[in-house]
N, C-alpha and C positions, 0 to 999 in steps of 0.2 A: 763503461760497455753500452752498446746500444742494444736496445731489446729486441729479438728476432720473434717472439712468439706472443708476448702481451701486448695489447692496446691501451686505451683508456678505460675499458671495461672488460678485462679479463684476455681471453684468446677467443678470436672470433674469425669467421671465414666460410667459404663455400664447402658444404659438407662433402667428405670424401676426396677432398682436394687438400693438399698442405695448406695450413697446419691443421685442419680439422679432419685428419684420419685416425683410424684406429690405433696405429703405430704410435703417433704424437700422445693421443690420449692415454694410451697404456703406459708411456714414459712419465708424461704429466702426473698419473696416480703413483708411480714409483717414486719420482723425485719429492713430490708435494708430502707423500706419506712418510719418506725417510726424514724429511726435515723437520716434520711436526710431531717426531717420536723423541720424548723427552726422559726416558726412563726404561725400566725393564717391566713395567707393567703392561697390560693390554692396552693399545690403542684404537681409537674408534673415528670413523668419519661418516658423515651424513651425506647422501646423495640424492638429490631431486632431478627434477626434469620438466620441461613443457612438453608439447603434443607432437614435435616434429617428427618425422619418419626417422631421421637419422639418430634420433636420441636413443634408439634401442641399441645403436652400433657402439655410439659413445659410451653410454651407461657401462655395457658389458667390458670395454676395453679399460675405463676407469677402475672399475670393481676389480679386474684381473690385475691391474698395477698396484692397486692398494694392498690388495690380499697378499700380493707377492712379496711385499715389503713388511709383512706381518700385521698390518692394521684390519681390525674388524670393520666391516661396512653395514651400514644401515641404509636400506632403499626405501625411498619415499614414494617413487612413482611421481606422476603429474602434480605438481605443487607449485604455488607462488613462489618467485625469488625470496620475498620477506618472509615466507614459512620456512624456507631453508634457514635462513640467517637465525630465524627464532628457535628452529628446532635443533639447531648447532649447539645453541646454549643449554636448551632444556634437557637435551639427551647428554649433555655433559661431553660432547665430542671434542676432538682435537682440531678438527677440519670440518669445513662444510664445502659443499661442491654443487652449484647448479648448472645444468646443461640448458643452453638458452640461448638464442641470438635476439631475445627482447623482441622489439617490434619490427624485425627484418622478415623478408619472405622465408618461407618454408625451407628452401634449400640451403639457406644459411644455417649454420650453428655456432656455439661457443660454450666456452667454459669458464664459470666465474667461481673464485675460490673465496672462502671465509675463514677468518681465524676462529678460534674457540669462544671470543664474545661475540660474534656474528658479524664483525666488520670486514670490508675488502681489504685484501692485503696490500701492504704497503708496497712502493717499488722497489725497496731493497729486498725484501722477501721473494718478490717475483724475479727479480734477478738473478738470486740464489736458485731457485727452482729452474730457471733457464740453465744455468751453468751445470746443474746435475743432469739435465735432461741430455746436454751435449756431450756428457761423459759416458763413461763404460758403466752403464746402469746393472749389468751383471754383478758388480761388486758390492750392490747393496741388497742383494735378493736375501730374503730370511732364510733362516735353517728350516729345514723340513718341517720339525715340529712347533715352528713358529707362523706357519702361514695363516693367515686370517680367515675368518669366516665372513660370510653374507647372510644378512637377514632383513625380510621386509618388516616395515613399521606399519601394522595395520591401522594403528590408530593415528596416523599422522594427519588426516583430515579433521577429525574431531578435536585434535589439540590445538589447531590453527583456528579452527572457527571459534571455540571459545576464548582464545586469545584475542581474535578481533572483537568479539563481542564485549570482552571487559574493556575493551578501549572507550566505551560509551560511558557518560555520568551513569550512576548507580539509578536504577528503575527506570531509565529513559527507554522507551520502546518506540518502535515505528508503526503501530498500528494505525490503521486508516490511510496509509501512504501506498499510493500506487508506483512502483518502481520498475522501469525497464533496464535490464543490465546486459551490456554485451560484453562477453568474456573472450572475443576474438579468437574463438575457437582454440584457446590456449590453456595455460597451466591452473585457471581458476575456474575452469567450466564446471567444477562440481562444488567447490567450497563458497564461491562468493555468493551464488544465488541461496545456498542452504543458509548461510549467516543471515542474509536479510531474511529469509522466510522465519528463522528461529526468533528473529527481533520482532515479528509481526507484521510485516509489511505484505502487500499483495505483490508478487513478483513475477513479472514477465521476461523469460529468457530468450536471449538469441545469442548467435555464435557461441553454441554449447554442443555442437555436433563435430569435434574434431575426427579427421580422417588420416592425419599424418601430412595432409599437404594443405590445407585451406587455412591454417593458423596466419591471422593478420590479414587475409585475403579478402578485402572489402567490407572489412568489419573492424572492431576495436578502436582504441583511442586515435589511431592514425587515419583511420576511415570511417568517421563517425555518422555518414549520411543514413544508413540504414536505422541508426539508433534516432537520429533527428527525426526521421518518418514514422517511425513507430511511436516514438512519445507523442507526436502530433495526432496520430491515428487513434490511439487509445486514450488520450487526454491523461497522460500520466503526469505524476507530480515531479518527477525527475528520471533523468536518463543516466546511467554509469557506463561509461567504456573504458575499459581495462585494455592492457597490450598483451603480448603475448606470454609473457611471464609475471603479468600483474604487478610489476613495480611501479606503473604509471597510471593515471588516471585522467580522463577528461569528462566533464560533466555537461549535461545537456538539460537547459531548464524547461519549466512546463511549458513554455512558448516555442520551444524548438532551438532556441539560442543556444551556442557552444561557449562553454566557459572555460578557459585555460587555467594553466597552474598558477600564473601571476595572480588572478583573481581568488584562486583558492587560497593561496597561500595569504593574501589581504584578509578574506573571511576568517580563516583560522587564528591570524596573528591579533586582529582586533578583538576575537572572541576571547583568545586566551589572555589578552591585556586586561579586559574587563573582569574576569575571573581572577585574576592574579597568577596565572600560570604561566605566563610568557617569562621567558629567561632571557637575560643579557640586553635587555632593552631594545630589541629588534630581531630581524630575520637575517638569513644568508642566502642569497640566490646567484645566478651566475651573470655572466657579461650579457647573456640574450635576454635577460627579463627586461620588461617594458619600463621605460622611464618614468611613466605615468605611476607604477606601483611605487617607484623610489619616492615620487613626489607625493604621493598619498600617504605612506608611511610617516614621512617626514612631517606631515601635516597631524599626525597623532603623536608625535614626539617619539618616534622609533626611527631605528637606523637601518640601513640595509647594505650589508656587506656584500661584495661581488667576489665570485671564483671564475677559474676557467671552468668550461663547459664540462659536465661530468658530475654524477651525483657522489663518486667519492671524495671529490675536491670539496664540496659542499658539506660533506660529513667531516673531513678532516678540519675545515674552519670551524665547524660547531663544536666537535670536541675539544678544540685547542682554547676556544674562545668562551665556550658556556653556554652558547644557543641552544634551544630546542626545537625551533622551526627553521627549515631551510628547504630549498628546493628548486625546481627548474620550471622555466614555462610550458616545456613538453608535458608536465605532469607528474614528473618524479616529485612527490612530496615527502620529505623525512621529517618525521616526527620522533625525536629521540626521546620522549618520556615512553613512547610504546615500543619502538622499534629502530634497528640499526641501518636501515637502508630504505629505500623508497617503498612504500606500500599503498597501493591504488585502492584497496577496499578500506582499510583503516582511514585514508584520507577522506574518502568520499563519506564515511561513518560520521567524521567530525562536521562535515557540512551540514548532513543531515541532523546532527545534533542541534546545530543553529537553527536550522528551519524549524524543528519541532520545539524547540525552547522559546522561540520568539513568536511561533505562529505565523509567521511570514512566509509567501512562496518563495521557492527557491530563485525566480528571476530577481527578486527584490533582494534576498540575502546575498547573492553573489554579484550584485552590481555595486562594486565599492569604488570604482574608478574609472575615469574614461582613458583608454589606452591611448598614446600617441601613435599617429601612422607609423607602422612598421612594416617594412617588406623584407623578406627573407627569400633568397632564391640559392638554388643548388646548381653547379657547374660539375658535370661528370668530366672526370680525364682519365687517360690511359698510359700516358708517358710523361716524364719530365716533372719540374716543379714550376707551374705555372706562375705562382705568387714572387718567384724570384727573377722574372723577366722585367725588363727595365721600364717597357711601355706600361707595364701594369702597375708598376710601383708609382709612376708619375701620376696615371690616372687616380690612384687611391689618395695620392698627395693632395689632388685637385677636389676630391669628393669631401675630404675633411675640411679645406677650406669652405666650400660651399655650405656644408652643415653647421659650421662654427661651434657656437656655444650652445645653441638650441637644438642639437641633435648628437647622434651617437653612430659611429661605425664600426661594426665587428666583422672582421674577415678572418677564416680559420678553415684548415683542411678538417675533413671529419676524422676522428679518431679511429672508425668501423669501417670505412669504405672509401674508395677513390673519388672524393667530391670535396669541392670547395665550396663552403658556405659563405654567403655574402648576405649580411644583414645591414641594414640602416633605419634609423627612426629620427623623427624630429617634429616639431610643430607643423611645418609646411610640408604637405604631403606630394606636392608636385617635385619639390626638391629631392626629397628622398626617393621617388620613383626614378628621377633623373639619375642621381648619382649609383644607385643600385643598377640601372640598365648599362650606364656607362663601364661601370667595372665588370659585370658579367660579359660584355662584349669583348673586353680587353682579356679577361681570362681565358675566354673561349677561342679567341685567336691565338694566346701564347700556347694553350693546349694542342691546338691544331697544327701550330707549327713545330711543336716537338713531337708530335705522333710521326 
């Protein structure tokens, strides 16, 4: 059965257009609520959201759906995705829900679901929910005396802040550090700066004035230019950029250089290796991570397993094989000693711990390897399947031959938008640029032909 609603990271789309409508959200609440009831006792669900305008609409619809099938609802308000996963476990809920489209524009939104242990749902569970959505949901309504209640959790922010602080080594504080944090006008706009301040840092905040429409707009981890300028202007020790739901992070060092997720994984892996905390002799990354990271880890005697793009696949591999560090180049870092999903704030704290404990500047701490030249270009399309075009296939085969053993090529459709992502890397930058350009042009031509 092909999936009609769920993609690589929950359900996502343009707000107030199928499937991101109140009607679908209502049915998701009813279907997921029914599936996660496993006895006569009262069941509960935790719902968090980011700061998008459409969050009000979807929160109300989901709440209605869950209560209609007899689940009690705990509303968290604007909270990071990892906080929702953590509070699902902490509050002993049967299900967790995050309303967010992560790093996308404000007019997109999404629904992410977490099981009682705080992990994203399996494909099989998502298919079960879809089947129930497509059925006659009136048959699963609770009796009048079993309708659920809704309660706002006033302590949610304090709970998550304390959780994040406890991930640092005991007695390690951030006193004397000047930190600029960009919260992308998103879900962490209150909790992230507060956590850093409570740890003793001097905190300069940007991207903390959400208005429903400015989430991720010229700010956050996907647009860190304002953060770079502020770090340089204030001569800060570090800049931290989160995305709209704060499950990813990008670091800016004291010189204004951007540090991506690959370097952050190298920092944490080597630190945890030296302290005896690193499990399974390596890390888990995706096919998009730089070959330079893989070579660097090999030099430390560590392995790097690769998965398809998406932190859910990283987490699945980590759980199956016992790893406790994994992530994506984009800044989704999963540290399973502390969390079940990507957590931008917790990942940044681990980097800060390395800087404080070694006394070295962030630029030195985070310069673990020299990345190979890597180019990523996106090609948007409206119709057809460009990757199935005969000429595109021929150009791709030629590109693989040009790169040979000294490079890698990854071409994939996005799981969240109509985009083909073309990435190549290798020791020779000119060859990398050439093969990416050739493939992009071929894909554009195929897309234009199909339109």
